[in-house]
N, CA, C and O atoms as a GROMACS GRO file, in nm:
protein
  312
    1MET      N    1  -3.109  -0.351  -1.566
    1MET     CA    2  -2.975  -0.340  -1.516
    1MET      C    3  -2.942  -0.193  -1.500
    1MET      O    4  -2.973  -0.112  -1.588
    2LEU      N    5  -2.881  -0.159  -1.390
    2LEU     CA    6  -2.843  -0.021  -1.362
    2LEU      C    7  -2.691  -0.015  -1.353
    2LEU      O    8  -2.630  -0.086  -1.274
    3LEU      N    9  -2.633   0.070  -1.433
    3LEU     CA   10  -2.488   0.088  -1.432
    3LEU      C   11  -2.455   0.227  -1.384
    3LEU      O   12  -2.525   0.323  -1.418
    4GLY      N   13  -2.353   0.240  -1.307
    4GLY     CA   14  -2.313   0.371  -1.259
    4GLY      C   15  -2.162   0.378  -1.246
    4GLY      O   16  -2.095   0.276  -1.232
    5ALA      N   17  -2.111   0.496  -1.249
    5ALA     CA   18  -1.967   0.516  -1.232
    5ALA      C   19  -1.936   0.541  -1.086
    5ALA      O   20  -2.017   0.599  -1.013
    6ALA      N   21  -1.821   0.497  -1.044
    6ALA     CA   22  -1.778   0.520  -0.906
    6ALA      C   23  -1.749   0.668  -0.886
    6ALA      O   24  -1.695   0.735  -0.974
    7GLN      N   25  -1.786   0.716  -0.772
    7GLN     CA   26  -1.759   0.855  -0.737
    7GLN      C   27  -1.616   0.868  -0.688
    7GLN      O   28  -1.565   0.776  -0.623
    8PRO      N   29  -1.549   0.978  -0.718
    8PRO     CA   30  -1.413   0.995  -0.667
    8PRO      C   31  -1.414   1.001  -0.515
    8PRO      O   32  -1.507   1.054  -0.454
    9ALA      N   33  -1.310   0.947  -0.456
    9ALA     CA   34  -1.299   0.947  -0.311
    9ALA      C   35  -1.266   1.088  -0.262
    9ALA      O   36  -1.206   1.168  -0.333
   10ALA      N   37  -1.307   1.115  -0.141
   10ALA     CA   38  -1.272   1.243  -0.079
   10ALA      C   39  -1.125   1.241  -0.044
   10ALA      O   40  -1.067   1.134  -0.026
   11PRO      N   41  -1.062   1.356  -0.035
   11PRO     CA   42  -0.921   1.360   0.005
   11PRO      C   43  -0.904   1.295   0.143
   11PRO      O   44  -0.991   1.310   0.229
   12PRO      N   45  -0.793   1.225   0.164
   12PRO     CA   46  -0.772   1.160   0.294
   12PRO      C   47  -0.754   1.261   0.406
   12PRO      O   48  -0.720   1.377   0.384
   13ASP      N   49  -0.779   1.215   0.527
   13ASP     CA   50  -0.764   1.298   0.646
   13ASP      C   51  -0.619   1.303   0.696
   13ASP      O   52  -0.592   1.360   0.801
   14TYR      N   53  -0.529   1.244   0.623
   14TYR     CA   54  -0.389   1.236   0.663
   14TYR      C   55  -0.303   1.269   0.542
   14TYR      O   56  -0.350   1.261   0.429
   15PRO      N   57  -0.178   1.306   0.563
   15PRO     CA   58  -0.093   1.343   0.449
   15PRO      C   59  -0.058   1.221   0.363
   15PRO      O   60  -0.026   1.114   0.414
   16VAL      N   61  -0.066   1.240   0.233
   16VAL     CA   62  -0.031   1.136   0.137
   16VAL      C   63   0.078   1.193   0.048
   16VAL      O   64   0.066   1.303  -0.005
   17LYS      N   65   0.184   1.116   0.031
   17LYS     CA   66   0.293   1.156  -0.057
   17LYS      C   67   0.316   1.043  -0.156
   17LYS      O   68   0.291   0.927  -0.126
   18PHE      N   69   0.364   1.078  -0.272
   18PHE     CA   70   0.396   0.979  -0.373
   18PHE      C   71   0.547   0.964  -0.380
   18PHE      O   72   0.620   1.062  -0.360
   19ILE      N   73   0.594   0.844  -0.408
   19ILE     CA   74   0.736   0.817  -0.414
   19ILE      C   75   0.766   0.741  -0.544
   19ILE      O   76   0.688   0.656  -0.586
   20LYS      N   77   0.877   0.773  -0.605
   20LYS     CA   78   0.918   0.705  -0.727
   20LYS      C   79   0.981   0.571  -0.688
   20LYS      O   80   1.038   0.557  -0.580
   21VAL      N   81   0.969   0.475  -0.779
   21VAL     CA   82   1.021   0.341  -0.753
   21VAL      C   83   1.170   0.345  -0.720
   21VAL      O   84   1.215   0.277  -0.627
   22ASP      N   85   1.247   0.422  -0.795
   22ASP     CA   86   1.391   0.430  -0.770
   22ASP      C   87   1.421   0.486  -0.632
   22ASP      O   88   1.515   0.442  -0.565
   23ASP      N   89   1.342   0.584  -0.588
   23ASP     CA   90   1.362   0.641  -0.455
   23ASP      C   91   1.328   0.539  -0.346
   23ASP      O   92   1.399   0.529  -0.245
   24LEU      N   93   1.220   0.464  -0.366
   24LEU     CA   94   1.183   0.361  -0.270
   24LEU      C   95   1.293   0.256  -0.261
   24LEU      O   96   1.332   0.216  -0.151
   25LYS      N   97   1.343   0.210  -0.374
   25LYS     CA   98   1.450   0.110  -0.375
   25LYS      C   99   1.573   0.161  -0.301
   25LYS      O  100   1.633   0.087  -0.223
   26ALA      N  101   1.610   0.286  -0.325
   26ALA     CA  102   1.727   0.343  -0.258
   26ALA      C  103   1.706   0.345  -0.106
   26ALA      O  104   1.798   0.314  -0.031
   27GLN      N  105   1.587   0.382  -0.062
   27GLN     CA  106   1.559   0.387   0.082
   27GLN      C  107   1.561   0.248   0.143
   27GLN      O  108   1.613   0.229   0.253
   28VAL      N  109   1.505   0.150   0.073
   28VAL     CA  110   1.505   0.012   0.123
   28VAL      C  111   1.648  -0.040   0.128
   28VAL      O  112   1.688  -0.103   0.225
   29ASP      N  113   1.727  -0.014   0.023
   29ASP     CA  114   1.866  -0.059   0.018
   29ASP      C  115   1.950   0.004   0.130
   29ASP      O  116   2.043  -0.058   0.181
   30ARG      N  117   1.916   0.129   0.168
   30ARG     CA  118   1.988   0.197   0.278
   30ARG      C  119   1.950   0.140   0.414
   30ARG      O  120   2.020   0.163   0.513
   31GLY      N  121   1.841   0.067   0.418
   31GLY     CA  122   1.796   0.012   0.545
   31GLY      C  123   1.700   0.103   0.620
   31GLY      O  124   1.676   0.084   0.739
   32ASP      N  125   1.643   0.202   0.549
   32ASP     CA  126   1.543   0.289   0.612
   32ASP      C  127   1.425   0.203   0.660
   32ASP      O  128   1.394   0.100   0.601
   33LYS      N  129   1.361   0.247   0.767
   33LYS     CA  130   1.249   0.174   0.825
   33LYS      C  131   1.124   0.201   0.741
   33LYS      O  132   1.057   0.302   0.758
   34ILE      N  133   1.094   0.109   0.650
   34ILE     CA  134   0.981   0.123   0.559
   34ILE      C  135   0.906  -0.009   0.554
   34ILE      O  136   0.967  -0.116   0.543
   35THR      N  137   0.774  -0.004   0.562
   35THR     CA  138   0.690  -0.121   0.545
   35THR      C  139   0.616  -0.104   0.413
   35THR      O  140   0.547  -0.004   0.391
   36VAL      N  141   0.632  -0.202   0.324
   36VAL     CA  142   0.572  -0.194   0.191
   36VAL      C  143   0.456  -0.292   0.183
   36VAL      O  144   0.470  -0.411   0.213
   37PHE      N  145   0.340  -0.240   0.141
   37PHE     CA  146   0.221  -0.322   0.124
   37PHE      C  147   0.182  -0.325  -0.023
   37PHE      O  148   0.176  -0.222  -0.089
   38ASP      N  149   0.155  -0.445  -0.073
   38ASP     CA  150   0.101  -0.466  -0.206
   38ASP      C  151  -0.051  -0.475  -0.188
   38ASP      O  152  -0.100  -0.565  -0.120
   39VAL      N  153  -0.125  -0.383  -0.248
   39VAL     CA  154  -0.269  -0.377  -0.226
   39VAL      C  155  -0.350  -0.454  -0.331
   39VAL      O  156  -0.472  -0.442  -0.338
   40ARG      N  157  -0.280  -0.532  -0.413
   40ARG     CA  158  -0.350  -0.613  -0.513
   40ARG      C  159  -0.408  -0.738  -0.447
   40ARG      O  160  -0.389  -0.761  -0.328
   41THR      N  161  -0.477  -0.818  -0.525
   41THR     CA  162  -0.534  -0.942  -0.473
   41THR      C  163  -0.422  -1.037  -0.431
   41THR      O  164  -0.307  -1.022  -0.473
   42LEU      N  165  -0.457  -1.135  -0.349
   42LEU     CA  166  -0.359  -1.232  -0.303
   42LEU      C  167  -0.300  -1.309  -0.422
   42LEU      O  168  -0.181  -1.338  -0.423
   43ASP      N  169  -0.383  -1.344  -0.520
   43ASP     CA  170  -0.332  -1.415  -0.637
   43ASP      C  171  -0.227  -1.333  -0.710
   43ASP      O  172  -0.121  -1.385  -0.747
   44ALA      N  173  -0.254  -1.205  -0.732
   44ALA     CA  174  -0.158  -1.118  -0.800
   44ALA      C  175  -0.031  -1.103  -0.716
   44ALA      O  176   0.080  -1.105  -0.770
   45PHE      N  177  -0.047  -1.089  -0.586
   45PHE     CA  178   0.067  -1.079  -0.495
   45PHE      C  179   0.154  -1.205  -0.503
   45PHE      O  180   0.276  -1.196  -0.513
   46ASN      N  181   0.090  -1.322  -0.499
   46ASN     CA  182   0.163  -1.448  -0.503
   46ASN      C  183   0.236  -1.467  -0.636
   46ASN      O  184   0.340  -1.532  -0.641
   47GLU      N  185   0.181  -1.411  -0.740
   47GLU     CA  186   0.243  -1.423  -0.872
   47GLU      C  187   0.373  -1.342  -0.880
   47GLU      O  188   0.473  -1.390  -0.933
   48LEU      N  189   0.371  -1.220  -0.826
   48LEU     CA  190   0.489  -1.134  -0.831
   48LEU      C  191   0.469  -1.016  -0.737
   48LEU      O  192   0.363  -0.953  -0.738
   49HIS      N  193   0.569  -0.986  -0.657
   49HIS     CA  194   0.562  -0.869  -0.569
   49HIS      C  195   0.703  -0.821  -0.535
   49HIS      O  196   0.801  -0.891  -0.558
   50ILE      N  197   0.711  -0.702  -0.480
   50ILE     CA  198   0.838  -0.647  -0.436
   50ILE      C  199   0.888  -0.731  -0.319
   50ILE      O  200   0.813  -0.763  -0.227
   51LYS      N  201   1.016  -0.765  -0.323
   51LYS     CA  202   1.075  -0.845  -0.216
   51LYS      C  203   1.055  -0.775  -0.081
   51LYS      O  204   1.087  -0.658  -0.065
   52GLY      N  205   1.001  -0.850   0.014
   52GLY     CA  206   0.978  -0.796   0.148
   52GLY      C  207   0.842  -0.731   0.167
   52GLY      O  208   0.805  -0.696   0.279
   53ALA      N  209   0.767  -0.715   0.057
   53ALA     CA  210   0.635  -0.653   0.067
   53ALA      C  211   0.537  -0.749   0.135
   53ALA      O  212   0.554  -0.870   0.131
   54ARG      N  213   0.437  -0.691   0.198
   54ARG     CA  214   0.329  -0.768   0.260
   54ARG      C  215   0.203  -0.744   0.181
   54ARG      O  216   0.185  -0.637   0.122
   55ASN      N  217   0.115  -0.842   0.179
   55ASN     CA  218  -0.011  -0.828   0.106
   55ASN      C  219  -0.119  -0.770   0.197
   55ASN      O  220  -0.143  -0.821   0.307
   56LEU      N  221  -0.183  -0.665   0.150
   56LEU     CA  222  -0.295  -0.603   0.220
   56LEU      C  223  -0.391  -0.556   0.110
   56LEU      O  224  -0.387  -0.441   0.068
   57PRO      N  225  -0.479  -0.648   0.064
   57PRO     CA  226  -0.568  -0.612  -0.046
   57PRO      C  227  -0.645  -0.482  -0.018
   57PRO      O  228  -0.691  -0.458   0.093
   58LEU      N  229  -0.657  -0.402  -0.122
   58LEU     CA  230  -0.718  -0.270  -0.110
   58LEU      C  231  -0.855  -0.276  -0.044
   58LEU      O  232  -0.888  -0.189   0.036
   59ARG      N  233  -0.933  -0.377  -0.074
   59ARG     CA  234  -1.068  -0.389  -0.015
   59ARG      C  235  -1.063  -0.419   0.135
   59ARG      O  236  -1.165  -0.409   0.203
   60GLN      N  237  -0.947  -0.456   0.187
   60GLN     CA  238  -0.935  -0.489   0.329
   60GLN      C  239  -0.860  -0.384   0.410
   60GLN      O  240  -0.844  -0.398   0.531
   61VAL      N  241  -0.814  -0.279   0.344
   61VAL     CA  242  -0.735  -0.177   0.415
   61VAL      C  243  -0.812  -0.120   0.533
   61VAL      O  244  -0.757  -0.109   0.642
   62ASP      N  245  -0.938  -0.084   0.513
   62ASP     CA  246  -1.016  -0.024   0.623
   62ASP      C  247  -1.026  -0.116   0.744
   62ASP      O  248  -1.019  -0.070   0.858
   63THR      N  249  -1.043  -0.245   0.720
   63THR     CA  250  -1.064  -0.336   0.832
   63THR      C  251  -0.935  -0.387   0.894
   63THR      O  252  -0.933  -0.425   1.011
   64ARG      N  253  -0.826  -0.388   0.817
   64ARG     CA  254  -0.700  -0.444   0.868
   64ARG      C  255  -0.594  -0.341   0.903
   64ARG      O  256  -0.495  -0.374   0.969
   65ALA      N  257  -0.611  -0.217   0.862
   65ALA     CA  258  -0.506  -0.117   0.879
   65ALA      C  259  -0.466  -0.099   1.026
   65ALA      O  260  -0.346  -0.098   1.056
   66ALA      N  261  -0.560  -0.086   1.115
   66ALA     CA  262  -0.528  -0.063   1.256
   66ALA      C  263  -0.445  -0.178   1.314
   66ALA      O  264  -0.360  -0.156   1.400
   67ARG      N  265  -0.470  -0.298   1.267
   67ARG     CA  266  -0.399  -0.415   1.318
   67ARG      C  267  -0.266  -0.439   1.246
   67ARG      O  268  -0.168  -0.477   1.310
   68ASP      N  269  -0.262  -0.418   1.115
   68ASP     CA  270  -0.147  -0.461   1.035
   68ASP      C  271  -0.047  -0.351   0.998
   68ASP      O  272   0.068  -0.382   0.966
   69VAL      N  273  -0.088  -0.226   1.002
   69VAL     CA  274   0.001  -0.118   0.959
   69VAL      C  275   0.078  -0.066   1.081
   69VAL      O  276   0.017  -0.017   1.177
   70PRO      N  277   0.211  -0.076   1.077
   70PRO     CA  278   0.290  -0.030   1.191
   70PRO      C  279   0.286   0.122   1.204
   70PRO      O  280   0.277   0.194   1.105
   71LYS      N  281   0.293   0.167   1.327
   71LYS     CA  282   0.287   0.311   1.353
   71LYS      C  283   0.427   0.374   1.360
   71LYS      O  284   0.439   0.497   1.361
   72GLN      N  285   0.531   0.292   1.365
   72GLN     CA  286   0.666   0.343   1.384
   72GLN      C  287   0.754   0.331   1.260
   72GLN      O  288   0.877   0.328   1.272
   73SER      N  289   0.695   0.325   1.142
   73SER     CA  290   0.775   0.322   1.020
   73SER      C  291   0.696   0.392   0.909
   73SER      O  292   0.575   0.410   0.918
   74ARG      N  293   0.769   0.428   0.806
   74ARG     CA  294   0.704   0.484   0.687
   74ARG      C  295   0.630   0.368   0.620
   74ARG      O  296   0.680   0.255   0.617
   75VAL      N  297   0.514   0.395   0.567
   75VAL     CA  298   0.433   0.292   0.503
   75VAL      C  299   0.414   0.330   0.357
   75VAL      O  300   0.378   0.443   0.324
   76VAL      N  301   0.439   0.233   0.269
   76VAL     CA  302   0.422   0.254   0.125
   76VAL      C  303   0.321   0.152   0.076
   76VAL      O  304   0.336   0.032   0.099
   77LEU      N  305   0.219   0.199   0.008
   77LEU     CA  306   0.119   0.112  -0.055
   77LEU      C  307   0.140   0.117  -0.206
   77LEU      O  308   0.157   0.224  -0.263
   78TYR      N  309   0.137   0.002  -0.269
   78TYR     CA  310   0.144  -0.001  -0.415
   78TYR      C  311   0.050  -0.104  -0.468
   78TYR      O  312   0.040  -0.121  -0.590
   0.00000   0.00000   0.00000
């Protein structure tokens, strides 16, 4: 059996910003154009998720992002 640790990912080719939960809630409550994706498994998403969030499992981001991620709104992944 061969065990190995995952290598850290390279920095993304696009800007990444972090947002606090309270700030996200305030923006959603204001009606800002934000699309929220839950990147957990479908089972975890179905169990509990942020109201209005869409499920986009992390392992599928590369294959589904071009189709599912809107280009005209801020996108938040959690």
